[in-house]
C-alpha positions in Angstrom: -9.4 -11.6 -17.8 -8.9 -10.0 -21.2 -5.9 -7.7 -21.3 -6.2 -4.1 -22.3 -3.3 -2.8 -24.3 -1.9 0.8 -24.4 -0.4 2.1 -27.6 3.3 1.5 -28.1 4.3 5.1 -28.0 2.4 5.9 -24.9 3.9 2.8 -23.2 7.4 3.8 -24.2 6.9 7.2 -22.7 5.8 5.7 -19.4 8.5 3.1 -19.3 11.3 5.6 -19.8 10.1 8.1 -17.3 12.2 8.5 -14.2 11.7 10.8 -11.3 14.0 12.2 -8.7 12.7 14.6 -6.0 15.2 16.6 -3.9 13.3 16.0 -0.6 14.3 18.6 2.0 13.6 16.1 4.7 12.3 12.6 5.4 9.3 12.8 7.7 8.9 10.1 10.4 6.5 7.6 8.9 5.8 3.9 8.7 3.7 2.0 6.1 2.9 5.0 4.0 -0.2 4.7 1.8 -0.4 5.6 -1.9 0.0 9.3 -2.4 -3.2 11.0 -3.6 -4.0 14.6 -4.6 -6.9 16.7 -3.3 -7.0 20.2 -4.6 -3.5 21.7 -4.5 -2.1 19.3 -1.9 -0.7 15.8 -2.0 -1.6 13.5 0.9 -0.7 10.1 2.3 -1.7 8.2 5.4 0.5 6.0 7.6 0.6 3.8 10.6 -0.2 5.6 13.8 -2.7 6.5 16.5 -6.0 7.2 14.8 -4.5 6.9 11.3 -1.8 9.5 10.6 -2.1 11.9 7.6 0.6 14.0 6.0 0.4 16.6 3.2 2.6 18.6 0.8 2.1 21.1 -2.0 5.4 20.3 -3.7 6.3 16.7 -2.7 9.3 18.1 -0.9 8.1 19.7 2.2 5.7 17.6 4.3 3.4 18.7 7.1 2.7 15.9 9.5 0.8 17.7 12.3 -2.6 17.3 10.7 -5.2 15.7 13.1 -5.6 12.0 12.7 -8.8 10.5 11.2 -9.9 9.1 14.6 -9.2 11.0 17.8 -6.9 9.1 20.2 -9.0 6.9 22.4 -11.9 7.0 19.9 -12.5 4.4 17.2 -15.4 2.5 15.7 -17.1 0.2 18.2 -17.2 -2.8 15.8 -13.4 -3.1 16.1 -13.5 -3.9 19.8 -15.6 -7.0 19.3 -13.6 -8.1 16.2 -10.0 -7.5 17.3 -9.7 -7.9 21.0 -6.9 -5.8 22.6 -6.9 -3.2 19.9 -5.9 0.2 21.4 -6.4 2.6 18.5 -3.0 2.2 16.8 -4.0 1.7 13.2 -1.6 0.1 10.7 -0.8 0.4 7.0 -3.7 2.3 5.4 -4.3 2.9 1.8 -6.4 5.5 0.0 -8.3 5.8 -3.3 -10.8 8.3 -4.7 -14.0 6.9 -6.1 -17.7 7.9 -6.4 -16.9 11.4 -5.2 -15.3 10.4 -1.9 -11.9 9.5 -0.6 -11.8 5.9 0.7 -9.2 5.1 3.4 -8.8 1.4 4.1 -7.1 0.7 7.4 -5.7 -2.3 9.4 -6.7 -3.2 13.0 -4.6 -5.9 14.7 -2.1 -6.5 17.5 1.6 -7.4 16.9 2.1 -11.0 15.7 -1.6 -11.9 15.9 -3.6 -13.4 13.0 -6.8 -11.9 14.4 -7.2 -8.8 12.3 -9.5 -6.7 10.3 -9.4 -4.2 7.5 -12.0 -1.4 7.8 -13.1 1.5 5.6 -13.7 5.1 6.3 -14.8 7.8 3.7 -14.8 11.6 3.4 -15.6 14.0 0.6 -12.4 15.9 1.3 -9.0 15.2 2.9 -8.5 18.8 4.0 -9.7 19.4 7.6 -10.4 23.1 6.7 -12.8 22.2 3.9 -16.6 22.3 4.7 -16.8 18.9 3.0 -14.4 17.3 5.4 -15.7 14.6 7.7 -15.0 10.9 8.1 -17.8 8.3 8.0 -16.8 4.8 9.0 -18.2 2.1 6.7 -17.3 -0.9 8.9 -15.3 -4.1 8.2 -14.2 -5.1 4.7 -12.4 -8.4 5.5 -11.3 -10.0 8.7 -9.1 -13.0 9.8 -9.3 -15.2 12.8 -6.4 -17.6 12.7 -3.2 -18.6 10.8 -5.2 -20.4 8.2 -6.7 -17.1 7.0 -5.1 -14.4 5.0 -4.1 -11.9 7.8 -6.4 -8.9 7.3 -3.8 -6.1 7.3 -1.8 -4.1 4.7 -4.5 -3.3 2.1 -3.5 -2.0 -1.3 -6.2 -0.7 -3.7 -6.1 -0.6 -7.5 -8.6 0.8 -9.9 -8.2 -0.8 -13.3 -8.6 0.8 -16.7 -12.0 -0.7 -17.0 -13.2 0.8 -13.7 -13.1 -2.4 -11.7 -11.4 -2.2 -8.3 -9.2 -4.7 -6.5 -7.7 -5.1 -3.1 -4.6 -7.1 -2.2 -3.7 -7.7 1.5 -2.1 -10.1 3.9 1.0 -10.8 6.1 2.8 -14.0 6.9 0.5 -16.9 7.8 -1.5 -17.8 4.6 0.3 -15.1 2.5 -0.9 -12.4 0.2 -4.5 -12.4 -1.2 -6.4 -10.5 -3.8 -10.1 -9.8 -4.2 -12.4 -7.6 -6.3 -14.3 -4.8 -4.5 -17.7 -3.3 -5.2 -17.1 0.2 -6.6 -20.3 1.5 -5.0 -19.9 0.1 -1.4 -16.1 -0.2 -1.3 -16.6 -3.6 0.2 -15.9 -7.1 -1.2 -18.0 -7.7 -4.3 -20.8 -10.2 -3.8 -19.7 -13.5 -5.2 -16.0 -12.5 -5.5 -13.4 -15.1 -4.6 -10.4 -14.4 -2.3 -7.4 -15.6 -4.3 -3.9 -16.4 -3.1 -1.3 -14.3 -4.9 2.0 -14.7 -3.0 3.7 -16.3 -0.1 1.9 -18.8 2.2 3.1 -21.4 4.7 3.8 -18.6 7.3 6.7 -17.3 5.1 7.7 -13.6 5.4 5.5 -11.9 2.9 3.6 -8.6 3.6 3.0 -5.0 2.5 1.8 -5.7 -1.0 1.1 -3.1 -3.6 -0.7 -3.8 -6.9 -0.3 -1.5 -9.9 -0.9 -1.7 -13.6 1.5 -0.6 -16.4 0.6 -1.4 -20.0 -0.5 -5.0 -20.4 0.8 -6.2 -17.0 -0.2 -6.0 -13.4 2.7 -5.8 -11.0 2.6 -7.1 -7.4 5.2 -5.5 -5.2 5.7 -7.3 -1.9 8.1 -7.2 1.0 10.1 -10.1 2.3 12.2 -10.0 5.5 11.3 -8.4 8.8 10.0 -4.9 9.5 9.7 -2.9 12.7 13.1 -3.7 14.1 14.9 -0.4 13.5 18.6 -0.9 12.7 18.0 -4.7 12.6 15.1 -4.5 10.1 15.7 -6.9 7.1 12.8 -5.8 4.8 13.5 -5.8 1.0 11.1 -5.4 -2.0 10.4 -8.1 -4.6 8.0 -8.1 -7.6 6.0 -10.4 -9.8 3.8 -9.7 -12.8 0.6 -11.1 -14.4 -1.8 -10.3 -17.2 -4.6 -10.6 -14.6 -5.1 -8.5 -11.4 -5.6 -11.8 -9.5 -2.6 -13.6 -10.9 -0.9 -15.9 -11.1 2.1 -13.6 -10.5 5.5 -14.8 -11.7 9.0 -13.4 -11.4 11.5 -12.9 -14.2 12.6 -16.5 -14.0 8.9 -17.6 -14.4 8.6 -18.8 -10.8 5.2 -18.2 -9.2 5.1 -15.9 -6.1 3.0 -18.5 -4.4 5.9 -20.9 -4.8 8.6 -18.7 -3.4 9.4 -16.7 -6.5 10.0 -12.9 -6.5 12.4 -10.7 -8.4 14.4 -8.6 -5.9 14.0 -4.9 -6.7 15.3 -2.9 -3.7 17.4 -3.7 -0.6 19.1 -1.7 2.1 21.7 0.8 0.8 24.0 3.0 2.9 22.1 4.5 5.8 18.7 3.5 4.2 17.8 0.2 5.8 14.8 -2.1 5.2 12.9 -0.3 2.4 9.3 -1.3 2.3 5.6 -0.6 1.6 5.6 0.6 -2.0 3.0 3.2 -3.1 2.5 4.8 -6.5 0.9 8.1 -7.6 0.4 8.8 -11.3 0.5 12.6 -11.6 0.2 13.3 -15.3 3.0 11.4 -16.9 5.0 11.2 -13.6 5.3 7.9 -11.7 5.8 9.0 -8.1 6.9 6.1 -5.9 7.0 6.1 -2.1 8.4 3.8 0.5 9.5 3.9 4.1 13.0 3.0 5.3 14.9 2.8 8.6 17.4 5.6 9.0 20.8 4.2 10.3 22.0 7.8 10.8 19.0 8.5 13.1 18.8 5.5 15.5 16.9 3.4 13.0 13.8 5.6 13.0 11.3 4.9 10.2 11.0 7.6 7.6 9.2 8.4 4.3 11.0 8.7 1.0 10.3 9.1 -2.7 12.3 7.0 -5.0 12.9 6.3 -8.7 10.7 4.0 -10.7 11.2 3.1 -14.3 10.5 0.1 -16.5 12.9 -2.0 -18.7 11.6 -4.8 -20.9 8.3 -4.6 -19.1 9.9 -5.1 -15.7 10.1 -2.4 -13.0 13.3 -1.0 -11.6 13.5 0.8 -8.2 16.6 2.8 -7.3 17.5 5.1 -4.4 19.2 7.7 -6.5 
């Protein structure tokens, strides 16, 4: 794919920008999506019953009591015949705005199973008080049946500078995959190939996030194990490519499909197992979100905003 270059001065401004938010609290959250803005509020969605939303007006104080997308005990009928044993606990959503609607991609699975699906639901507003609020399920986007497939969970959506849209997804089993989406339907584009991007051979890769900065695409991925509280071993690695579908290589030139991955962020102090990178571009700000397991609060999973900057066209993540 032909690369699109940003002017040197603009790139320098992006690369040197660093953000630090004095969060007043860290809401309980797991697998937070990209942060997105609707009106005067910032929103993200996370793992939970019915898909759990949270919003803030200042990125410091978060309200987490907003009703979920699907009422508890109610979810699209297609899921029951696709993912047997699913009870309504949705995992690792992501959100993007296109064609006048907010698109939330969500994961349906059961723990440790390769039988999974990523679905799509849309609404003209994220605010339940808006007359334009109301979720319409669009059905399945991708699904997996066994360990030979890319496990259909943990979607990450990127709209490129040319308007084309890509999704990365996957967990353990066959690794992380990428595919182009149709910008009108939000589904896999007709004729698009599902491409391996990282991991494979049942290695511990999941929670991918695809972003673009300047001439490069960056694939953030988690290694280690999540969901174990104080014993979680998640850490974040990255690779880059001049194409949204790879190949992605680390700073040593090793492909992520061959075990490469430059380590970006590990546990530090009471913040254990950081994971699930998301990125909001708000003007010139790069606002990066993760979850972590709080060693000072029994290992509970919490949401945090962290610093992102670039040096020599490689990202740096820091807790400070």
